[in-house]
N, C-alpha and C positions, 0 to 999 in steps of 0.2 A: 940908495934904496929905490926900488922900482915898485909900482903898484898899479892896479886897475880895479874898477868897480864893475860888477856883473849882476844882471837881473836874471835870476834862475827861472828858466822856462820849462824845465822837465816837470811833468805832473807829479812825480814822486819826490822831487827835491834831491838833496844829497842823501841817497839811501845806500845800502851796503855795497852794491857792485861798484858804482862810481866812486864812493868813498875809498874803497880798497885800491882801486886803480890810481886815484889821486894821491893817496899816501905812498904808494909804490913809486910813482913818478917823482914826488917831492924828495924821496930818499936818493934819487940818482944825482943829486947836486950836493956832494959833501962839502961842508964848510959854508954852505949857503942856507939861511933860514927862510923857509917859506911859511907864511901864516895866512889863515883865513879868518876874517872878522865879520861877525853878524851882530849888529847893535853895539853893545858895550863889551862883548865877549870875543876874545882873540885866542885861537889855538894854533899849534903847529900843524901844518898840513900833513906831516909825516906820522902823526899820532891818530891812528884810525878811530879808536873809540871816542876820543875827544872831538874829532871831526864830526862823527855821527851825532855826538851829544849836543852839537850846536842846534840841531833840529831845523835845518834849512829846508824850507818848503817852496813850492812854486810861488813866484811873485816876490820872494825875498831878495833884497840886495845884499851882496857880500863884497867885501874888499879883500883882494889878494895882494900880499906884499912879498917881495923877495929881497933879502939883504945878504950880501957876501960876495965872494970872488966870482961866482957864476950867476949873479942876479939877472943880468941881461938875458942869458940863455934860459934861465929858469922861468922868468916872467913871460917870455914868448911861448914857451912850452905850456905853461899853466893857462894862458889865455886861449891857446888853441884847444887844450883839453876841455875847458869850460864851454867854449863855443860848440864843440863837437858832441859833448856828452851831457851837458846840463842846460 
């Protein structure tokens, strides 16, 4: 399992556009589960509505994990996505 913690700097947090792109990216790693955790709540990054339901705002810390056969590639791609979009 690979993971990283990220401080969200986007003023709108994880809103519809980046959440949709994030869910789409997470689905490109079949057999690998990518999750996003805020506080005590963890959701699969591939589930758009649950991802948006986390209510991630600017200044929130989230933990992203990847577990499975492509976890290394997935976590690198996720970290890059968060740095460029959130």
